[in-house]
Backbone as ProteinMPNN parsed JSONL, in Angstrom:
{"seq_chain_A": "XXXXXXXXXXXXXXXXXXXXXXXXXXXXXXXXXXXXXXXXXXXXXXXXXXXXXXXXXXXXXXXXXXXXXXXXXXXXXXXXXXXXXXXXXXXXXXXXXXXXXXXXXXXXXXXXXXXXXXXXXXXXXXXXXXXXXXXXXXXXXXXXXXXXXXXXXXXXXXXXXXXXXXXXXXXXXXXXXXXXXXXXXXXXXXXXXXXXXXXXXXXXXXXXXXXXXXXXXXXXXXX", "coords_chain_A": {"N_chain_A": [[18.427, 47.993, 0.998], [20.981, 49.142, 3.202], [24.561, 49.668, 2.088], [27.98, 49.11, 3.611], [30.583, 51.287, 3.602], [33.49, 52.184, 4.644], [35.528, 52.156, 4.247], [35.62, 54.067, 2.038], [37.861, 56.04, -0.037], [37.737, 57.859, -2.396], [37.966, 58.64, -5.575], [40.012, 59.113, -8.293], [40.355, 61.95, -10.915], [39.883, 61.896, -14.5], [42.446, 61.673, -16.177], [43.379, 60.577, -18.785], [45.234, 60.442, -21.771], [44.967, 58.901, -23.884], [42.943, 56.088, -25.397], [42.672, 52.975, -26.842], [41.234, 51.121, -29.286], [39.789, 48.493, -31.257], [38.402, 49.265, -33.579], [38.199, 51.944, -32.894], [40.19, 54.575, -31.797], [40.583, 56.625, -28.849], [41.677, 60.147, -28.44], [42.359, 62.518, -26.144], [41.139, 65.504, -26.354], [42.63, 67.574, -28.943], [42.737, 70.644, -30.412], [44.045, 71.766, -32.285], [45.036, 69.531, -33.849], [43.006, 68.05, -34.292], [41.028, 70.284, -35.051], [40.272, 70.826, -37.476], [39.2, 67.805, -38.994], [36.926, 67.413, -37.365], [35.603, 69.653, -38.009], [34.924, 69.322, -40.564], [33.762, 66.215, -39.91], [31.161, 66.994, -38.814], [30.032, 69.032, -39.719], [30.348, 69.153, -42.265], [29.547, 68.053, -45.723], [27.63, 66.239, -45.968], [27.209, 65.904, -43.464], [25.072, 65.041, -40.56], [21.953, 66.483, -40.716], [20.294, 66.212, -38.057], [21.964, 65.929, -36.048], [22.51, 68.228, -33.914], [20.222, 69.188, -32.629], [19.58, 68.441, -30.114], [21.066, 69.179, -28.578], [22.941, 71.557, -26.487], [24.473, 73.157, -27.562], [25.48, 74.495, -31.61], [24.026, 74.146, -34.366], [26.919, 74.882, -36.225], [27.573, 77.705, -37.856], [29.773, 79.132, -38.89], [33.393, 78.953, -38.866], [34.665, 80.02, -37.254], [33.907, 80.262, -34.635], [33.3, 77.937, -34.141], [35.748, 76.709, -33.807], [36.46, 78.042, -31.381], [34.194, 76.805, -29.613], [35.582, 74.532, -29.077], [37.901, 75.386, -28.439], [37.747, 76.213, -25.779], [36.671, 73.886, -24.885], [38.604, 71.877, -24.854], [40.613, 73.556, -22.902], [39.734, 73.137, -20.191], [38.88, 70.532, -17.772], [36.934, 69.581, -17.157], [33.935, 69.631, -19.123], [35.679, 66.33, -19.527], [37.33, 66.458, -22.381], [37.393, 64.204, -25.667], [38.595, 63.345, -28.694], [37.075, 61.368, -31.385], [38.882, 58.457, -33.204], [39.318, 56.831, -36.562], [40.44, 53.897, -36.531], [41.391, 52.828, -39.02], [41.135, 54.324, -41.285], [42.27, 56.834, -40.065], [40.9, 59.375, -40.277], [39.413, 61.683, -38.195], [36.705, 61.95, -36.667], [34.75, 62.118, -34.744], [33.217, 62.782, -31.67], [33.428, 62.929, -27.775], [32.896, 62.743, -24.573], [33.986, 62.52, -20.879], [31.862, 64.053, -17.882], [29.943, 65.592, -15.381], [32.175, 64.81, -13.257], [32.518, 63.758, -10.256], [34.663, 62.555, -8.095], [34.84, 62.164, -5.337], [32.731, 60.837, -4.574], [32.712, 58.968, -6.467], [31.16, 59.29, -8.82], [30.502, 59.315, -12.431], [29.834, 60.677, -15.864], [29.04, 59.873, -19.081], [28.672, 62.03, -21.83], [28.332, 64.828, -24.001], [27.678, 63.611, -26.676], [28.668, 63.419, -30.094], [28.247, 62.718, -32.691], [29.755, 61.882, -35.913], [28.223, 61.683, -39.463], [29.774, 58.755, -40.295], [29.976, 57.012, -38.338], [27.711, 56.512, -37.081], [26.066, 54.228, -35.928], [27.297, 52.29, -36.059], [29.583, 50.211, -35.505], [32.189, 51.66, -34.388], [30.916, 53.683, -33.061], [29.541, 52.252, -30.605], [31.726, 51.182, -29.711], [33.37, 53.482, -28.587], [31.772, 54.429, -26.551], [32.207, 52.479, -24.993], [35.014, 52.193, -24.369], [35.068, 54.521, -22.702], [33.12, 53.828, -20.56], [34.355, 51.46, -19.368], [37.117, 52.577, -18.737], [36.275, 54.32, -17.148], [35.157, 52.672, -14.609], [37.488, 51.071, -14.404], [38.831, 53.274, -13.178], [37.546, 53.447, -10.551], [35.278, 54.012, -10.237], [32.319, 54.308, -9.171], [29.197, 54.773, -10.086], [28.09, 55.452, -12.84], [26.69, 58.098, -15.574], [24.049, 58.593, -17.792], [22.617, 61.281, -19.826], [19.332, 62.979, -21.087], [17.915, 64.89, -23.089], [14.253, 64.627, -22.935], [12.933, 64.28, -25.075], [14.457, 63.522, -27.093], [14.61, 60.691, -28.874], [16.881, 58.924, -30.314], [19.069, 58.865, -28.553], [17.977, 58.028, -25.959], [16.782, 55.65, -26.988], [19.719, 54.63, -27.306], [21.003, 54.494, -25.245], [19.979, 52.311, -23.445], [20.259, 50.357, -25.247], [22.972, 49.89, -25.097], [23.481, 49.302, -22.384], [22.922, 51.119, -20.218], [20.632, 51.557, -17.25], [17.44, 52.482, -17.09], [16.594, 55.522, -14.861], [14.163, 57.688, -14.532], [12.677, 60.474, -14.907], [13.992, 63.81, -15.145], [11.686, 66.224, -14.757], [11.058, 69.68, -16.44], [13.643, 70.468, -15.854], [15.713, 72.387, -17.053], [16.325, 75.075, -19.377], [16.83, 75.111, -22.91], [17.994, 76.043, -25.448], [16.075, 77.923, -25.683], [14.224, 76.238, -24.891], [11.917, 74.007, -23.314], [13.328, 71.55, -21.2], [12.57, 68.448, -20.403], [14.399, 65.6, -18.902], [16.018, 62.549, -19.323], [16.985, 60.172, -16.926], [19.896, 57.76, -17.01], [21.293, 55.111, -15.764], [24.463, 52.962, -14.715], [26.053, 50.857, -12.798], [29.01, 49.984, -10.835], [28.41, 47.091, -9.895], [27.446, 46.175, -12.087], [29.096, 46.264, -13.934], [30.617, 44.054, -14.597], [29.079, 42.16, -16.198], [27.919, 43.507, -18.244], [30.417, 45.347, -19.035], [31.484, 42.316, -20.203], [29.78, 41.83, -22.096], [29.991, 43.926, -24.208], [32.724, 43.332, -25.099], [32.154, 40.818, -26.401], [30.421, 41.749, -28.171], [31.76, 43.518, -29.866], [33.847, 41.935, -31.02], [35.722, 39.972, -33.198], [35.001, 37.7, -33.564], [32.336, 37.943, -33.523], [31.53, 39.517, -36.01], [30.423, 40.193, -38.81], [29.952, 40.551, -42.625], [28.056, 42.414, -43.094], [27.304, 42.787, -40.79], [26.711, 42.671, -37.326], [27.016, 39.624, -35.679], [25.084, 38.802, -33.581], [23.352, 40.514, -31.193], [24.067, 43.411, -29.334], [22.327, 43.028, -26.663], [22.158, 40.464, -26.805], [24.506, 39.663, -26.013], [25.293, 40.714, -24.116], [23.001, 38.937, -22.178]], "CA_chain_A": [[19.227, 48.063, 2.484], [22.816, 50.125, 2.487], [26.312, 49.089, 2.014], [28.862, 50.112, 4.359], [31.495, 52.361, 2.901], [33.69, 52.7, 5.625], [36.949, 52.954, 3.79], [35.76, 54.524, 0.92], [38.344, 57.125, -0.154], [36.856, 58.557, -3.301], [38.861, 57.879, -7.001], [41.154, 60.124, -9.004], [39.476, 62.121, -11.698], [40.422, 61.139, -15.305], [43.835, 61.926, -16.978], [43.886, 59.547, -19.64], [45.428, 61.382, -23.041], [44.711, 58.007, -25.169], [42.336, 54.664, -25.517], [42.836, 52.301, -27.66], [40.145, 49.983, -29.149], [39.915, 48.258, -31.872], [38.06, 50.267, -34.62], [38.501, 53.694, -33.086], [41.234, 55.161, -30.649], [40.178, 58.147, -28.168], [42.214, 60.919, -28.003], [42.296, 63.295, -25.684], [40.814, 66.869, -27.34], [43.492, 68.88, -28.609], [42.009, 71.343, -31.366], [45.755, 71.757, -33.193], [45.394, 68.217, -34.694], [41.521, 67.299, -34.026], [39.586, 71.011, -34.958], [39.909, 70.139, -38.761], [38.54, 66.449, -39.223], [36.001, 67.419, -36.23], [35.137, 71.072, -38.656], [34.25, 67.982, -41.431], [32.646, 65.322, -39.661], [30.241, 66.971, -38.089], [29.588, 70.201, -40.237], [30.689, 69.36, -43.28], [29.467, 67.661, -47.012], [27.136, 64.632, -45.453], [26.793, 65.781, -42.027], [23.841, 64.585, -39.905], [20.81, 67.482, -40.122], [19.376, 66.233, -37.278], [23.062, 66.313, -35.084], [23.048, 69.397, -33.078], [19.157, 68.87, -32.323], [19.102, 68.186, -28.561], [22.701, 69.637, -27.74], [22.5, 72.952, -26.201], [25.038, 74.263, -28.873], [25.515, 74.156, -32.939], [25.078, 74.096, -35.096], [27.814, 75.948, -36.323], [27.984, 77.747, -39.904], [31.238, 79.771, -38.641], [34.568, 78.153, -38.304], [35.423, 80.28, -36.315], [32.412, 79.84, -33.61], [33.676, 75.968, -34.005], [37.239, 76.678, -33.551], [36.048, 79.076, -30.194], [33.767, 76.049, -28.697], [36.558, 73.432, -29.43], [39.253, 75.979, -27.744], [37.671, 76.384, -24.821], [36.408, 72.933, -24.147], [40.152, 72.424, -24.506], [41.42, 74.552, -22.031], [39.482, 72.584, -19.415], [38.61, 69.157, -17.796], [35.224, 69.187, -16.843], [34.046, 68.227, -19.198], [36.901, 65.95, -20.171], [36.742, 65.988, -23.895], [37.903, 62.759, -26.598], [37.912, 63.074, -30.0], [37.363, 60.166, -32.06], [39.747, 58.382, -34.722], [39.019, 55.585, -36.866], [41.939, 53.557, -36.901], [41.643, 52.58, -40.599], [41.827, 55.678, -41.872], [42.866, 58.164, -39.438], [39.951, 60.257, -39.547], [38.559, 62.702, -36.944], [34.929, 61.232, -37.038], [33.458, 62.759, -33.445], [33.823, 63.883, -30.122], [32.412, 62.832, -26.953], [33.492, 63.762, -23.09], [33.324, 62.266, -19.094], [31.418, 65.136, -17.196], [29.788, 65.679, -14.293], [32.613, 63.98, -12.638], [32.615, 63.517, -8.797], [35.765, 61.497, -7.102], [34.355, 62.292, -3.761], [31.813, 60.037, -4.302], [32.202, 57.651, -7.175], [30.076, 59.105, -10.037], [30.862, 60.304, -13.607], [29.034, 60.63, -17.006], [29.471, 60.386, -20.44], [28.203, 62.973, -22.36], [27.785, 65.538, -25.22], [28.063, 62.794, -27.545], [28.294, 64.167, -30.667], [29.491, 61.605, -33.871], [29.615, 62.313, -37.34], [28.066, 60.406, -39.919], [30.271, 58.064, -40.392], [30.354, 56.554, -36.922], [26.424, 56.563, -36.347], [25.095, 52.618, -36.449], [28.431, 51.505, -36.588], [30.734, 49.437, -34.249], [32.966, 52.814, -33.681], [30.063, 54.467, -31.957], [29.199, 51.42, -29.934], [33.306, 50.452, -28.609], [33.608, 54.579, -27.925], [31.056, 54.65, -25.075], [32.643, 51.024, -23.988], [36.188, 52.25, -23.84], [35.105, 55.622, -21.73], [32.639, 53.068, -19.51], [35.939, 50.784, -19.38], [37.756, 53.269, -18.197], [35.435, 54.893, -15.702], [35.542, 51.639, -13.554], [39.469, 50.771, -13.702], [39.479, 53.594, -12.137], [37.339, 52.804, -9.545], [34.065, 55.138, -10.123], [30.699, 53.321, -8.639], [28.083, 54.69, -10.986], [28.395, 56.321, -14.745], [25.65, 57.891, -15.922], [23.798, 58.928, -19.004], [21.503, 61.989, -19.643], [19.558, 63.05, -21.998], [16.547, 65.112, -23.223], [13.511, 63.085, -22.745], [12.26, 63.775, -26.436], [15.55, 62.529, -28.133], [14.195, 59.526, -29.044], [18.005, 58.06, -30.515], [19.681, 58.919, -27.27], [17.184, 57.057, -25.333], [17.685, 54.58, -27.555], [21.447, 54.161, -27.412], [21.399, 54.063, -23.553], [18.972, 51.038, -22.986], [21.154, 49.393, -26.26], [24.358, 50.016, -24.295], [23.322, 48.316, -21.348], [22.133, 51.208, -19.258], [19.047, 51.057, -16.768], [16.403, 53.779, -16.884], [16.061, 55.832, -13.576], [13.16, 58.172, -14.509], [12.322, 61.705, -16.026], [13.43, 65.131, -14.202], [10.731, 67.632, -15.385], [11.637, 71.282, -16.688], [15.08, 70.1, -15.582], [16.606, 72.892, -18.352], [15.851, 75.291, -20.798], [17.462, 74.709, -23.587], [17.556, 77.084, -26.613], [14.937, 78.717, -25.719], [12.627, 75.5, -24.838], [11.712, 73.446, -21.679], [14.114, 70.392, -21.417], [12.678, 66.823, -18.743], [15.595, 65.206, -18.76], [15.96, 61.086, -18.943], [18.411, 59.615, -16.497], [20.071, 56.424, -17.257], [22.591, 54.661, -14.624], [25.318, 51.845, -14.881], [27.117, 50.668, -11.282], [30.128, 49.276, -11.007], [28.678, 45.395, -9.509], [26.99, 45.633, -13.607], [30.191, 46.295, -14.981], [31.613, 43.161, -15.222], [28.842, 41.37, -17.197], [27.753, 44.456, -19.202], [31.509, 44.902, -20.095], [31.641, 40.839, -20.758], [28.813, 41.886, -23.091], [30.359, 44.39, -25.163], [33.704, 42.532, -25.521], [32.256, 39.902, -27.272], [29.673, 41.915, -29.475], [33.211, 43.896, -30.299], [35.15, 40.803, -31.205], [36.319, 39.639, -34.661], [34.369, 36.392, -34.001], [30.826, 38.701, -33.652], [31.48, 40.163, -36.856], [29.841, 39.454, -40.283], [30.31, 41.241, -43.884], [26.488, 43.228, -43.061], [27.504, 43.606, -39.315], [27.259, 41.649, -36.119], [25.892, 38.365, -35.605], [24.373, 38.609, -32.252], [22.962, 41.883, -30.795], [24.393, 43.471, -27.956], [21.598, 42.576, -25.599], [22.156, 39.096, -26.742], [26.028, 39.395, -26.207], [24.701, 40.552, -22.221], [22.33, 37.832, -21.926]], "C_chain_A": [[20.989, 48.551, 1.972], [23.89, 49.032, 2.519], [27.086, 50.074, 2.809], [30.255, 50.367, 3.416], [32.758, 53.507, 3.309], [35.075, 53.043, 5.049], [36.693, 52.794, 2.352], [36.703, 55.841, 0.877], [38.234, 58.265, -1.519], [38.297, 57.768, -4.391], [39.362, 59.151, -7.373], [40.0, 60.503, -10.354], [40.294, 61.961, -12.775], [41.316, 61.872, -15.55], [44.333, 61.343, -18.123], [44.137, 60.58, -20.774], [45.408, 60.092, -24.082], [44.424, 56.416, -24.786], [42.529, 54.403, -26.22], [42.004, 51.122, -27.774], [40.534, 49.544, -30.466], [39.277, 48.283, -33.624], [38.396, 51.56, -34.655], [39.996, 53.47, -32.17], [40.403, 56.437, -30.241], [41.077, 58.964, -28.033], [41.776, 61.984, -27.306], [42.192, 64.868, -26.778], [42.057, 67.796, -27.503], [42.965, 69.591, -29.993], [43.44, 71.65, -32.459], [45.516, 71.01, -33.974], [43.619, 67.78, -35.193], [40.627, 68.487, -35.282], [39.503, 70.77, -36.692], [39.038, 69.039, -39.524], [37.763, 66.566, -38.648], [35.257, 68.485, -37.445], [34.325, 69.486, -39.688], [33.663, 67.211, -41.02], [31.401, 66.144, -39.528], [29.701, 68.529, -38.597], [30.077, 70.343, -41.749], [29.655, 68.222, -44.434], [28.727, 66.719, -46.109], [26.81, 64.668, -44.451], [24.969, 65.929, -41.442], [23.271, 65.937, -39.422], [20.425, 67.234, -38.868], [20.91, 66.162, -35.815], [22.834, 66.937, -34.022], [21.453, 69.722, -32.607], [18.294, 69.023, -30.896], [20.278, 68.871, -27.689], [22.286, 71.186, -27.544], [23.163, 74.047, -26.899], [25.14, 73.812, -29.955], [23.868, 74.302, -33.019], [25.818, 75.43, -35.72], [28.057, 76.497, -37.754], [28.548, 78.401, -39.778], [31.92, 78.479, -38.145], [34.819, 78.436, -37.139], [34.693, 80.261, -34.711], [32.848, 78.533, -33.169], [34.523, 76.47, -33.68], [36.916, 76.95, -31.692], [36.257, 78.048, -29.101], [34.94, 75.162, -28.508], [37.628, 73.808, -28.369], [38.552, 75.872, -25.992], [37.119, 75.009, -23.85], [37.801, 72.283, -23.7], [40.994, 72.219, -23.324], [40.648, 73.517, -20.697], [39.353, 70.987, -19.547], [37.995, 68.999, -17.271], [34.433, 70.341, -17.589], [35.532, 67.837, -19.513], [36.598, 65.031, -21.592], [37.781, 64.89, -24.856], [37.308, 63.701, -28.029], [37.909, 61.581, -30.238], [38.037, 59.627, -32.804], [39.355, 57.523, -35.112], [40.157, 55.542, -37.366], [42.261, 53.325, -38.081], [41.58, 53.639, -41.256], [42.459, 56.79, -41.472], [41.908, 59.698, -39.361], [39.523, 60.572, -37.851], [37.035, 62.235, -37.269], [33.887, 61.568, -35.98], [33.948, 62.874, -32.249], [32.919, 63.054, -29.163], [33.13, 63.377, -25.299], [33.184, 62.703, -21.762], [32.904, 63.646, -18.702], [30.817, 64.844, -15.94], [30.555, 64.685, -13.251], [32.721, 64.038, -10.671], [33.336, 62.768, -8.184], [35.586, 61.425, -6.127], [33.345, 61.183, -3.855], [31.431, 59.047, -5.647], [31.459, 58.321, -8.481], [30.563, 60.171, -11.519], [29.44, 60.208, -14.174], [29.532, 60.954, -18.146], [28.13, 61.209, -21.34], [28.615, 63.702, -23.48], [28.763, 64.754, -26.347], [27.273, 62.726, -28.992], [29.256, 63.343, -32.53], [28.837, 61.526, -34.978], [28.853, 61.295, -37.821], [28.619, 58.596, -40.112], [30.605, 56.789, -38.881], [28.771, 56.434, -36.601], [26.047, 54.951, -36.906], [25.948, 52.081, -37.095], [29.466, 50.675, -35.209], [31.522, 50.407, -33.28], [32.044, 52.959, -32.886], [30.563, 53.423, -30.527], [30.937, 51.129, -28.884], [33.815, 52.385, -28.573], [33.153, 54.844, -26.512], [31.695, 53.048, -24.771], [33.951, 51.254, -23.51], [36.154, 53.799, -22.636], [34.107, 54.619, -20.581], [34.026, 52.203, -18.83], [36.889, 51.161, -18.44], [37.63, 53.275, -16.824], [35.515, 53.861, -14.399], [36.496, 51.118, -13.289], [39.613, 51.961, -12.972], [38.617, 53.751, -10.728], [35.85, 53.806, -9.282], [33.055, 54.397, -10.075], [29.74, 53.687, -9.373], [28.673, 56.216, -12.132], [26.553, 56.234, -14.845], [25.289, 58.101, -17.441], [22.154, 59.281, -18.878], [21.038, 62.204, -20.834], [18.023, 63.644, -22.649], [15.238, 63.95, -23.552], [12.72, 62.911, -24.544], [13.242, 63.132, -27.138], [15.347, 60.676, -27.97], [15.488, 58.523, -29.111], [18.718, 58.044, -29.125], [19.074, 57.781, -26.213], [17.255, 55.362, -25.725], [18.9, 54.086, -27.32], [21.473, 53.648, -26.527], [20.674, 52.542, -23.291], [19.881, 49.861, -23.797], [22.221, 49.285, -25.415], [24.434, 49.34, -22.776], [22.758, 49.534, -19.876], [20.76, 51.724, -18.634], [18.411, 52.594, -16.989], [16.169, 54.241, -15.28], [14.543, 56.703, -13.161], [13.651, 59.551, -15.371], [12.642, 63.03, -15.141], [12.674, 66.212, -15.348], [11.433, 68.901, -15.253], [12.605, 70.988, -15.881], [15.808, 71.587, -15.996], [15.513, 73.871, -19.472], [16.906, 75.574, -21.753], [17.628, 75.44, -25.117], [16.401, 77.336, -26.689], [13.477, 77.978, -25.104], [12.897, 74.791, -23.565], [12.689, 71.981, -22.373], [14.109, 69.47, -20.089], [13.88, 66.21, -19.409], [15.565, 64.14, -18.129], [16.896, 61.192, -18.389], [18.444, 58.429, -16.515], [21.173, 56.063, -16.521], [22.956, 53.547, -15.049], [26.237, 52.059, -13.999], [28.286, 49.534, -11.578], [29.963, 47.949, -10.775], [27.87, 45.292, -11.039], [27.494, 45.345, -13.967], [30.613, 45.006, -15.9], [30.442, 42.22, -16.662], [28.081, 42.277, -18.491], [29.087, 44.562, -20.176], [31.701, 43.548, -21.177], [30.955, 41.231, -22.274], [29.153, 42.781, -24.29], [31.813, 43.914, -25.646], [32.868, 41.138, -26.824], [31.179, 40.643, -28.277], [30.88, 42.458, -30.396], [33.81, 42.803, -31.185], [34.562, 40.613, -32.887], [35.424, 38.076, -34.374], [32.56, 36.445, -34.021], [31.022, 39.235, -34.755], [30.953, 39.367, -38.157], [29.913, 40.923, -41.569], [29.06, 42.418, -43.38], [26.425, 43.296, -41.838], [27.741, 42.904, -38.766], [26.022, 40.24, -36.119], [25.192, 38.381, -34.614], [24.547, 40.097, -32.034], [23.902, 42.065, -29.549], [23.629, 42.964, -26.887], [21.55, 40.93, -25.688], [23.496, 38.683, -26.152], [26.025, 39.346, -24.573], [24.427, 39.372, -21.931], [23.433, 36.81, -21.753]], "O_chain_A": [[21.741, 48.4, 1.01], [23.912, 47.865, 2.911], [27.016, 51.303, 2.811], [30.751, 49.543, 2.648], [33.054, 54.64, 2.928], [35.67, 54.078, 5.347], [37.152, 51.944, 1.59], [36.417, 56.734, 1.675], [38.688, 59.407, -1.449], [39.137, 56.896, -4.169], [39.1, 60.175, -6.742], [39.106, 59.755, -10.749], [41.484, 61.846, -12.482], [41.125, 63.014, -15.131], [45.496, 61.497, -18.496], [43.379, 61.549, -20.829], [45.886, 60.335, -25.189], [45.18, 55.663, -24.171], [42.767, 55.33, -26.994], [41.888, 50.267, -26.896], [41.534, 50.071, -30.952], [39.604, 47.557, -34.563], [38.735, 52.261, -35.61], [40.641, 52.437, -31.985], [39.731, 57.126, -31.008], [41.737, 58.498, -27.104], [40.764, 62.526, -27.752], [42.966, 65.185, -27.681], [42.492, 68.558, -26.639], [42.755, 68.706, -30.823], [43.185, 71.625, -33.663], [45.66, 71.443, -35.118], [43.246, 67.307, -36.267], [39.864, 68.058, -36.147], [38.367, 70.49, -37.076], [38.311, 69.308, -40.48], [37.024, 65.66, -39.034], [34.186, 68.024, -37.841], [33.327, 68.853, -39.342], [32.606, 67.129, -41.647], [30.518, 65.83, -40.327], [28.972, 69.157, -37.829], [30.18, 71.421, -42.335], [28.928, 67.485, -43.769], [29.513, 66.325, -45.247], [26.112, 63.741, -44.04], [24.042, 66.649, -41.814], [23.611, 66.534, -38.4], [20.102, 68.299, -38.34], [20.582, 66.397, -34.652], [22.924, 66.272, -32.991], [21.452, 70.827, -32.064], [17.166, 69.414, -30.595], [20.344, 69.03, -26.47], [21.521, 71.844, -28.249], [22.858, 75.238, -26.976], [24.974, 72.592, -29.936], [22.946, 74.472, -32.221], [25.438, 76.601, -35.709], [28.625, 75.866, -38.645], [28.304, 79.132, -40.738], [31.537, 77.508, -37.492], [35.102, 77.706, -36.189], [35.43, 80.247, -33.725], [32.77, 78.115, -32.014], [34.103, 77.128, -32.728], [37.161, 76.065, -30.872], [37.149, 77.904, -28.265], [35.245, 75.178, -27.315], [38.167, 73.005, -27.608], [39.237, 75.314, -25.134], [37.095, 74.956, -22.621], [38.134, 72.152, -22.522], [41.703, 71.308, -22.896], [41.627, 73.043, -20.121], [39.52, 70.277, -20.539], [38.203, 68.048, -16.517], [34.224, 71.479, -17.168], [36.43, 68.655, -19.715], [36.117, 63.938, -21.893], [38.985, 64.902, -24.599], [36.294, 64.34, -28.307], [38.508, 60.739, -29.569], [38.068, 60.432, -33.735], [38.776, 56.88, -34.237], [40.806, 56.285, -38.103], [43.427, 53.563, -38.397], [42.466, 53.621, -42.11], [43.065, 57.586, -42.189], [42.104, 60.713, -38.693], [39.404, 59.915, -36.816], [36.516, 62.35, -38.379], [32.666, 61.438, -36.074], [35.13, 63.064, -31.961], [31.865, 62.55, -29.552], [33.803, 64.399, -25.161], [32.097, 62.125, -21.738], [33.601, 64.533, -19.194], [31.175, 63.808, -15.38], [29.932, 63.908, -12.528], [33.45, 64.967, -10.323], [32.665, 62.023, -7.47], [36.172, 60.481, -5.597], [33.271, 60.571, -2.789], [30.343, 58.521, -5.881], [31.176, 57.429, -9.281], [30.854, 61.366, -11.554], [28.38, 59.904, -13.626], [30.245, 61.926, -18.395], [26.937, 60.909, -21.378], [29.47, 63.072, -24.102], [29.899, 64.99, -26.758], [26.134, 62.342, -29.255], [30.334, 63.485, -33.106], [27.659, 61.202, -35.127], [28.637, 60.256, -37.198], [27.946, 57.568, -40.057], [31.481, 55.93, -38.779], [28.684, 56.159, -35.404], [25.811, 54.632, -38.072], [25.858, 51.537, -38.196], [29.761, 51.046, -34.073], [31.639, 50.308, -32.059], [32.186, 52.368, -31.816], [31.476, 53.621, -29.725], [31.072, 50.947, -27.675], [35.044, 52.417, -28.514], [33.812, 55.3, -25.577], [31.066, 52.656, -23.788], [34.282, 50.742, -22.441], [37.096, 54.05, -21.885], [34.571, 54.786, -19.453], [34.52, 52.535, -17.753], [37.403, 50.455, -17.573], [38.206, 52.777, -15.857], [35.905, 54.261, -13.302], [36.687, 50.636, -12.173], [40.46, 51.926, -12.079], [39.236, 54.255, -9.791], [35.516, 54.209, -8.168], [32.843, 53.715, -11.078], [29.019, 52.696, -9.495], [29.274, 57.289, -12.106], [25.676, 55.412, -14.582], [26.129, 57.819, -18.295], [21.158, 58.695, -18.454], [21.736, 61.891, -21.798], [17.063, 62.875, -22.681], [15.253, 62.876, -24.153], [12.197, 61.925, -25.063], [12.921, 62.16, -27.822], [15.808, 59.818, -27.216], [15.525, 57.534, -28.38], [18.883, 56.919, -28.655], [19.722, 56.827, -25.782], [17.591, 54.347, -25.114], [18.974, 52.875, -27.11], [21.841, 52.474, -26.474], [21.427, 51.719, -22.771], [20.191, 48.777, -23.303], [22.259, 48.155, -24.929], [25.469, 48.957, -22.231], [22.324, 49.102, -18.808], [19.889, 52.231, -19.34], [19.056, 53.642, -17.016], [15.632, 53.453, -14.502], [13.916, 56.603, -12.106], [14.584, 59.687, -16.162], [11.729, 63.429, -14.418], [13.068, 66.745, -16.386], [12.178, 69.23, -14.33], [12.292, 71.418, -14.77], [16.576, 71.977, -15.116], [14.476, 73.588, -20.072], [17.858, 76.27, -21.401], [16.957, 74.8, -25.927], [15.676, 77.039, -27.638], [12.358, 78.442, -24.888], [13.907, 74.947, -22.878], [12.735, 71.549, -23.525], [14.903, 69.461, -19.148], [14.157, 66.506, -20.572], [15.293, 64.075, -16.931], [17.792, 61.951, -18.76], [17.464, 57.758, -16.188], [22.145, 56.805, -16.658], [22.161, 52.893, -15.725], [27.073, 52.962, -14.037], [28.33, 48.564, -12.334], [30.884, 47.229, -11.161], [27.591, 44.115, -11.267], [27.323, 44.293, -14.582], [30.833, 44.849, -17.101], [30.869, 41.791, -17.734], [27.74, 41.737, -19.544], [29.181, 44.213, -21.353], [31.943, 43.567, -22.384], [31.488, 40.986, -23.356], [28.66, 42.468, -25.373], [32.021, 44.217, -26.821], [33.291, 40.837, -27.94], [31.063, 40.035, -29.341], [31.045, 41.979, -31.518], [34.29, 43.204, -32.246], [33.537, 40.934, -33.488], [35.346, 37.384, -35.389], [31.756, 35.567, -34.333], [30.163, 40.101, -34.591], [31.086, 38.166, -38.392], [29.915, 42.107, -41.234], [29.551, 43.548, -43.38], [25.43, 43.909, -41.45], [28.708, 42.19, -39.03], [24.841, 40.044, -36.407], [24.242, 37.642, -34.869], [25.467, 40.798, -32.456], [24.394, 41.145, -28.896], [24.302, 42.374, -26.042], [21.019, 40.229, -24.827], [23.673, 37.513, -25.81], [26.487, 38.451, -23.865], [25.288, 38.622, -21.471], [23.154, 35.638, -21.502]]}, "name": "protein", "num_of_chains": 1, "seq": "XXXXXXXXXXXXXXXXXXXXXXXXXXXXXXXXXXXXXXXXXXXXXXXXXXXXXXXXXXXXXXXXXXXXXXXXXXXXXXXXXXXXXXXXXXXXXXXXXXXXXXXXXXXXXXXXXXXXXXXXXXXXXXXXXXXXXXXXXXXXXXXXXXXXXXXXXXXXXXXXXXXXXXXXXXXXXXXXXXXXXXXXXXXXXXXXXXXXXXXXXXXXXXXXXXXXXXXXXXXXXXX"}
C-alpha cells in the first residue's frame, strides 16, 4: 500500500558540529584536534587487530598515510565524519559517519564505524549510533541504513541489536581489497524510530546501569 507524499519537500543535509550524549560526545571530524587521539585509539598499543578487516582502507602502518586519510574526509561533507570523545576522560576513541546522504528522498546511512577497543561492547558505542540516528530522524529523514560485508558477523550482530531490520544481501556488490564483497542491507524507518529511540534512551539511562553493565538488554528495553 502506497503512502501519499504529495507535500514532501526533502530534508536538509547534516551540518551539525556537536552532538552531546551521556557517555560520549560526537564532534565533527577535525584532524588538528583529533588525529593524535584517533591514531592512538585505532593504531596504538592494544588496538583491535580485527578493526580493519572489513573496511575498504587500513590498517595504517604509516602515520602520514593515516593523517592524509583523515584530512581527506574532513574536507568533504559526504561522508560526514564525527570523532567520538569519551566524556569522562576527554580521549578520542573512535570515528563514524553519516553517509549515502540523499536529502531529496530522505535517505541516509550510518557507516565507516571504526571504534577503538575502549569503546567496543560498551555504552559508548551504542550511544554514538543513537546520537546519529536521533539526529537523522530529527532532520526529517525517512530511512536510515546500515550496510556491511555479509561476512562481517560483528557488524551484522550490531545492526540487529541496535534495532535495524535486515532487508537482504546484494551479491557481488563490490570488490574490496582484492576480494568479493556481498553486502548485507539493514534499515530503520522514521515510523519505527519512536519505539526504537525510546528503547535506546531506557537502555542508556542511569536507572538501567549496574556495576557490571546494563540491567536490561537493548531488545528488552525496546519491547
